[in-house]
C-alpha positions in Angstrom: 30.1 26.5 41.0 33.4 27.6 39.9 34.5 31.4 40.4 34.3 31.4 36.3 30.5 29.2 36.5 29.8 32.4 38.6 30.7 35.6 36.2 29.7 33.2 33.7 26.3 33.5 35.3 26.5 37.0 36.6 27.3 38.1 33.3 24.1 36.1 31.8 20.2 37.2 31.2 19.9 34.3 34.2 20.8 37.0 36.6 17.8 38.9 37.3 18.6 40.9 40.3 22.4 41.0 40.5 25.0 42.8 39.0 27.0 42.5 36.4 30.3 40.4 37.4 32.6 43.8 37.7 30.6 45.6 40.1 30.0 42.4 41.7 33.4 42.5 42.3 33.5 46.3 43.8 30.2 45.3 45.7 32.1 42.8 47.5 35.7 44.2 47.9 33.6 47.3 49.7 31.8 45.0 52.1 34.8 43.6 53.0 37.7 46.5 53.3 34.7 48.7 54.5 32.6 48.8 57.6 30.4 45.5 58.6 26.8 45.3 56.2 25.2 43.0 57.9 22.4 42.8 55.4 25.1 42.8 52.2 23.5 39.8 49.3 20.6 40.7 51.0 21.5 44.4 49.3 23.7 42.7 46.3 20.0 41.3 45.5 17.9 43.9 45.7 16.3 42.1 48.3 15.3 39.0 46.4 18.1 36.5 47.7 15.5 34.2 48.3 14.7 33.9 44.2 18.3 33.8 43.8 19.9 29.4 43.2 21.6 28.9 46.7 24.3 27.4 44.3 25.3 31.2 42.8 24.9 32.4 46.9 27.3 30.1 48.3 29.7 31.4 44.9 29.6 34.6 46.4 29.9 33.7 50.0 32.9 32.1 48.9 34.8 34.1 46.1 34.1 37.2 49.0 35.8 35.4 51.7 38.9 34.7 48.7 38.9 38.8 49.1 39.4 38.3 52.7 41.9 35.9 53.2 43.6 37.8 49.9 43.7 40.7 52.3 45.0 38.8 55.5 47.4 37.3 53.7 49.0 40.4 52.7 48.2 40.5 49.0 46.0 42.9 48.5 42.9 42.4 46.5 43.3 42.9 42.5 40.7 44.3 40.4 39.4 42.3 37.8 39.9 45.0 35.1 41.6 44.1 31.9 44.8 46.3 30.9 47.1 46.5 28.7 50.3 48.7 28.5 49.4 49.2 24.4 46.3 50.8 25.4 44.6 53.9 27.1 42.9 53.6 29.7 39.2 53.8 29.7 38.1 56.3 32.4 34.1 56.8 30.9 31.3 55.7 32.9 31.0 52.8 30.0 33.9 51.2 31.5 34.8 48.0 33.7 36.3 50.5 35.8 32.8 52.5 36.3 31.1 49.5 37.4 33.5 48.7 39.9 33.3 51.7 41.3 29.4 51.5 40.7 29.2 48.5 42.4 32.0 49.2 45.4 29.4 52.7 46.2 26.5 50.7 46.2 27.9 48.6 48.9 29.2 51.5 50.5 26.0 53.8 50.9 23.8 50.5 51.0 22.6 50.6 54.4 21.7 53.9 55.9 22.4 52.6 59.3 26.2 52.2 57.7 27.5 55.3 57.9 31.8 54.7 56.8 31.9 58.3 57.4 30.8 58.4 61.0 34.0 58.7 63.2 35.8 61.6 63.0 38.8 61.0 63.6 38.4 58.4 59.7 36.3 60.1 58.0 38.6 62.5 56.2 41.0 59.3 55.4 37.5 57.8 54.5 36.9 60.5 52.2 40.6 61.0 50.5 40.8 56.7 50.2 37.3 56.2 48.1 37.6 59.0 46.7 38.5 57.8 43.0 35.5 55.4 43.6 33.4 57.8 44.0 34.8 59.8 40.7 34.8 56.5 38.8 31.5 56.4 39.5 29.8 58.8 38.2 27.7 58.9 41.3 27.8 63.1 41.4 26.2 63.3 37.6 22.8 61.4 38.2 23.1 61.1 34.2 22.7 65.4 34.7 26.3 67.1 33.4 24.5 70.1 35.1 24.1 68.2 38.2 28.4 67.0 38.0 30.0 68.3 41.2 32.4 71.3 40.0 35.5 69.5 41.7 34.8 66.1 40.5 34.3 66.9 37.3 37.4 69.1 36.9 39.1 65.6 38.4 37.3 63.9 35.5 38.8 66.1 33.1 42.5 65.6 34.2 43.8 62.3 32.9 47.0 62.6 34.4 44.8 62.5 37.9 42.5 60.1 36.7 45.3 57.4 35.9 46.5 58.3 39.2 43.5 57.6 41.1 42.7 54.0 39.3 46.4 53.2 40.2 46.0 54.0 43.5 42.7 51.7 44.2 44.1 48.9 45.0 46.5 49.9 47.9 43.4 51.9 49.6 41.4 49.2 49.5 43.8 47.6 51.8 44.3 50.8 53.4 40.5 50.7 54.2 40.4 47.2 54.6 43.8 48.1 58.1 41.3 51.4 59.0 38.1 49.4 59.8 39.3 46.4 60.8 42.2 47.2 63.1 43.3 48.6 66.1 45.4 51.2 66.3 
């Protein structure tokens, strides 16, 4: 199965348990740059991985491994977002950026035994590097603007801050990878 075939599958009705393409990329990126997530495949398919075709799982694994290779080759992970210099970036919760961020945050908090913030000396760095994903995912809103985190709401109201955050994500992925996967 090619990557294009996988993307077609992820965006089709046949994908009963997984995320769509852009969110899957965010999810895989988090599993690559963050703390090891031993059960990442099971979590990706909501515990239903046995019902997912082996060819799909192999293609997902190959996609993830290509991200690891890109990081090791110092290429970095490129976000799968379409952009045009003429268009304003869509920061809404319906955007591809939001979908990618939801996938990332799903993996980041996918297993309660894997805590990205458990190391006192790196917790603040992790919080700063993952802040854009938290903002764009809308995870704090939980469908109710009254429960929205006031600090994140302030950021969401500042287009310049949002643009800076969006532009920082690819670099932040590399920084997270280095933070979690290299020794000082």
